[in-house]
C-alpha angles and dihedrals in degrees: 000000000000111000126203128227105267120230137164138209111269093219090068087083129066114285110259146117117326095253090054093050093045092050092052091052091048093048091053088058103257128130099187134056141192102216121215104184088225086075090068097039107274137103115278085245106025124231114237092259090054093061090064088063097040122077109187090197093059091048091049091051093048090053092045092052088060093048094256127125127195114245094183147344122237113238100171120167133136104277090178100044113150090234110076092203092057091049095049092046090055091046095053093051089044091057090057093050091050089053090056098039099094089053087065088053090253122155093189143030113210122218142191114230087206144215137255086239103113097215108030118051094197097044120113116249127179092230089059090091094050123114089239094058093048091048092051092048091049093050090056092043091054089058091049091049091058087053095047099055097063093036091059096230137121121236107232114215119190119199106233129185094230097042137084088254097052109157144005093278090058090050091051087052092053092052091049088058099042099060111181090358088069087082087071092057127073132182124244103205111206106179094201089056092045089054096050113126094012126112119248092246092064097045097104091047092049094049092044092052094040096049094043092051093047103032095108090051104042112117098167143006122221118210122211136115134236087243127053115289093242090064093049090049087054091057099261097107118149097200107076099221091181086062089048089050091052091052091047090054098041094047092049094238119174101182123124123252117232121198119217141178096030125127118243088258091051096051098086096043092049090056093050092051093049093042088056093048090052101040106040 
């Protein structure tokens, strides 16, 4: 069975200098990271003044010294916020981050397609399905696409139950609109998110349908469960990662798998569990 490269969110570990965070990642057994700049003491999307204190090349070198590379950089802000001033402020800062991403060694910059909820970008809101919310998200995305092309990175979009792009079907719709610009957008497939709102009896069907629809676009898998990791580590997991592994192999995927929402102590056991699912 084909196995991915296994990575982890850098923000799982205590905030600190890049060498400390990189060492913690490597000590847990990982060779790949998704970097949220909060992990090394900055804002997720830095303010202009922060860039004067932040050297991506130094961060990249510190990670490389520990044997860790950076798959992607998180750039989450509410792309569908009801206030256009808030949306555009986030987009302007995101453009700056996209321009620096490759210097961290990143192949992707991950986004949040947002929610009409004014305070929580991942919270469901009934207006998320409106034409206006879609149009506002697309307007911000178009600006980011123009920045991604010269930066040489892909924009990672993750279908989230509480966001404008909330499932595989919405992601397919986006690609149908983007045309050639679709090459600048990749899908982050999080099985737990894809299963949100579906009964357990339909989980295999939902994952089958979603992975088949998105297979050609998947640039990364995220790994968490719909229950706390400790319960999954004790054998009570809801997401069937053996099924995910079978889909990964059958569809010929080559994307990395990035673990999230674990504690530092759970990082190594989570890796063992997932490695077993993908290799046995």
